[in-house]
N, C-alpha and C positions, 0 to 999 in steps of 0.2 A: 335721211334714215330711210325712206321708202324706196328710193332708187337702189340703196344697197340691198334691199330685200331681193332684188332681181337676180343678185350674184348669189345669194343665199339659194334662191330656188335652182340657178343654174347648177350649183354644187351639189344640191339634193338629188336633182335629177342624173347627174354623172354618177353619184354615190350608188344609187339604185341600179343604174345600169351595169356597173361593174358587179354589183351583188348579183344580178341575173345573169351575166355571162359566167361567173363562177359557180352559181347554183349547180348543185349535184344532188340527184339527177336533174340535168336540166332538159328542157322541151323546147320545140320550134316555136312555141307561143312566148315563151322566156326570151327568146332571142329576138323575135319580133318586138316585145314589148320593150327591150333595151334599146334598139334601133330607135323607137318611138320617143323614149325619154331622152336620148341623145339629140334627137329633133328638136324637142321642146327646149332643151339647154342651149342649143345653137340660136334659137329665135330669142330666148331671154337675153343672151350675150350681145346679139345683134341690136336689140332695142335699147339695152344699157348704152351701148356705143353710140347711137344715134342720139340719145338724150344728152350725155356729156360730151361728145365730140361731133357735132351735126355737120360742121365745115368738112372734116376729115372723112367722116364715114356715110356721108350724104347717098353715095350710090347704092348703099345698102337698105334704103329706104324701103323699096318695094318687095325686097325678100321678106321683111317683116310682115307684108300683107297677106302672106301665104299661109300663116299660123294657122288662121281659123279652119281653111279648106283642109289643109294637111292634116290637122287634128282629126277631122271627120274622116279621112281616107284611112289614117292608121288606126282609127276605131274599128273601122270595118275589118281591116286586115287581120288585125288582133282577135276580133270576135270569130271571123273566119278559122283562124289558126286553132283556137280554143275548141270551137265547136265542131270540128271536122273529126269523126271516128277514127281515121287512119292515123290522125296526128302528124300527117306530112304536110309540108308547106308546098302550096302550089305557086310556082314562079309566075304563072300568067297574073297574079294578083298585083303584081309590081306595075303591069301595064293600067292599072287605077290612077297611078301619079300623072300619067298622061292627061288626065282630066284638067290638071292644073294649066296646061297650054294655053286655052283660050284667054284666060284672064292675063297671062304672060305676054300674050300678042298685043293686048291693048296698052301694054307698057312700052311699045316701040317708041311711041312718039316723046316719052320720058327720056328713056335712055340716049336717044339722038339729039336732045334739045340744048345740050351744052350744061357744064356744069353750074354757070350762075343760076339759071332757072331751076335747075334740080334742086339746089341748097335753098332757094327761095320758096319752093314747094314743100320740102320736107319741112321747114321751118314754120311755115304758116299757111300752106294748102293753097297759096294763090296761084292760079293758072291751072290747067289741066282738067277743068270741070267736068267736060264729057269723059275724058280718061278715068277720073276719080269715080265718077257713077257708074260707068259701064264695068269698070274692074270690081267694084263693090257687089254690084248685082251678080255677076258671074261667080265670083268668090262664094257669096252665100247660096247660090243654087247647088254648086259642088258640096258646100258643107252641109246643108240641110239634106242632101239626097243620102250621102252617105251615113249620116246619124240616123236618118229614118232606115236606111237599109240595116245598120247594125241592131237597131230595136227589132225589126221584125225577124232579123236572124238569132236573136236571143230568145224570143218568144218560141220560135220554132223549136230551138233547143230544149227549152223548158218542157215542152210537150212529147219531144222525142225520147228523152231520158227516161220518160215514164214507162217505155215499152223495154228499156232494157236494164234499168236498175229498180231496187227495191227501197231506195231512200233518195233524198236530193239535197241533204244538209253539205255544203261545200263544192257541189257540182251543179246547183242550180244556175250560178253567176248572178246572184241578185244583187251583188255588191256592183258588178259592171253595167246592169240595167240601171241602176242610181248613178252611176257616171254618165251614161248616156244621157239620162234627163238632166244632169247637171250641165254637160255641153249643149244640149237643146235650149235650156234656159239662158245659158252665156250667150248663144248665137242669137236668141230672140232679145235679149239685152242690147246687144250690139246693134241689132237691126233697128231698135227702138231709139237708139242714141244718134243714127247716122243723120236723120235731118236737122237735129241740135248741132251736131259737129259742123255740118255744113255751112250753117247760119252763124255759128259762132267758132270760127276756125282758131281762134286764140287758145281756147279750152282743150284742143285736139290731143296734144301730148300727155296733158295733165290726166285726162279720162282715160287714155290709153293706158297709162302707168297703172291706174288702179284695176283696169281689165287684166293687166298683165300680173298684178299681184293675185288676183283670182286665180289665174294660171298657177301660181307657186303653190297655193292649197290644192289645187288640182292635182299636181305633180306627186305631192306627198301622199294623197289618197290612192293614187293610181301607182305609185311605187310600191307602197306598203302591202294594199291588197293582191297586187299583180305577184309581188315576191311570194306571197303565203299561198298563193293559187296553185294547186297540183295539177297533175295531169289528169284528165277525166276519163277518158277511154284507155285503159291500162294496156288492152291488146286487142286486136281487130275482131277476134271471135267472140267479144262480148255483143257483137252485133249479130241479130237475127240471120243466119246463112241463107244461101238460096235453097229452096227445095229441089230434091232429087227425083228422078222419075217414079221411085217407088213411093215417095210421098204424095204424087200427083193423084194417085188412085186411092188415097185414104181419106179423103174428105167427106166421106159419108156419115151418117148419124149413128149407125152402130159402132164403128171404129170410134169415133169421137167421144161416144158415151163410155167406150172400154177405156179411152185415155183418161176421162174426167174421173172414172173410179180409182184407177191406177194413181192418178196424180194426188187425190183426196187422201187416200190410203197412205201414200208416202208422206204427205203434209203431216198427217195426225202422227203418224207413228215415229217419224224422224224429226220432226220440228225444225226445218231448214231455216224457216223464217226467223230463228233466234239469233242467228249471223246476221248483225247489223249492215254488213257489208254485201250481203248476197245479190248476185246479179243472175240475170236470165241463163248466161252461159253456165253458171255455177250449177243451178238448179237443173238444167238440161243435162248436163254433164253426170249428175248424180243419178238421174231416171234413165242415163243411156239413150237420151232422145236427142235430136238435132235442135239446135236452138231454133231452127225455123219452125220444126213441128210444134215447139211449145209455144212460141210465140203466136202463130196460126190458131192453135187451139184454143189460146186464151182470147184472143181478140174476135174471132169470128164465131166460135162455139160458146162460150161462156160469155162472151160480149163485154169483156174487161181487158184493161191492160196489166202488164206484169205488176208495175208499182201499186196499183189497187188491190190485186189479188193477194199479193204477200202481206199488205199492211190490214186486210181483213183479218187476215189469221192472227197478226199481232194484237189487234184491238180485241180479240176473242180472248187469247191468253191474258192480256191486261185485265179485262172485265172478270175472269176467273180468278185471278190472283187477288184483285182487289177485293174481292167478297172474301177470300180467306186470309190474306195476308196484310190488310190495309193497316192494321195496328203495330204489325212488325215493321214495315218498310216504308219509306216515304213513296209517294205517288212517282215521283222522277225515277227512284230506284226500280221499282217495278216496270217501269217502261223501258228503262235501259236493258233490263234483264230479259224484256220481251223482243228485244230486237230493234228498237228504235235508238236512233242516235243523237236526236236533237229534241230539246224541250218544245221549241216552236212546232216543228214538224209534229211532233206527238200531240199536243193540245189541238192543233188544227185537225189531224186526222180522227182523232177520236171524237170531237164534236161532229164532225162531217157525219161519222158512222152511227153515232148513238143519238145525236141530238142534244147531248149534256156535255158540259166540262166534266173532267174526271172527279172534282169534288162533288159536283151536282150529282154524279152518278152514285157515289158512295152514300151520298146522304138519303137520296132516293131508294138505294138498296136497303139500308139501316131502316128507314120509315117503314118499307114494304114487310120487313121482318118484324117490327113493333107492333104493325096491324095484325100479322098472322098470329 
């Protein structure tokens, strides 16, 4: 029963890969994820064949050992493709797969040892002790290095989008960060089991089977969330543009103060923050400013990023409507009407700005009116 789940996982991986290939509009990140899922499918099939037909497919044994480091590399490339503002795939990233070569070089003694010794090793891990240890260590180094690199790239992404977007729902990639944590925990689990497996080799394939079953769950989560992940940067000019020569001489306080008044007047009279998908480029275009000029003004003169700037106006709008309309509409309806597009983001931003939850804020306002 457990072994048959491996093929279910393989079929599941191929199913999501086909969906991603046919997804419209598709992205480079979707294509990369589809290739990753195909890679996971191949590994599951190989392990299934080794479990059922070790004598016939013994030569595939060490391909199976590349699953962990290859997952780390795929995670990094997928993360980079998702978080690259231009949306382009950098073909130099393919070179990262060459980091698998050191571990494969350690396999040369295995490949030239002959069929009998190879089958004996696959079945009970006898022989090749130094080979096994060296290969495991090399693979773990590659795996943890790329998972860590993915984590730091995602953290940089979360900070970067706040200079460009007024929202983070569906673009902060929290689901992918959670998968990075899952991969890291899976790697730590394997490391913890290595000493036991070396001294109790009879259980190697059995424990390996359960690790692969965890991979089946991982594939479902990765495929589901990856398929539903949209493109983050819809067009390259959402990014702050390079300053031109005219703007280089405008960084004085008098000019910045004029910009601040113009910006505040526009925000109050036009209320662009009510657009839940407002971006830096959208606001700059409405003001007839360059996105660089707006970004530079907010970051250096007002000492605030675009995300915080817009959501401060949204919070003020929510506070005003809560005092006036809290009996007519739900808190969430008011929040959405004021430009928020996520309950979790709204609650977090509102409490950070006011020190109270929305409900606490309403109660405090009513108590203040009662005392007055």
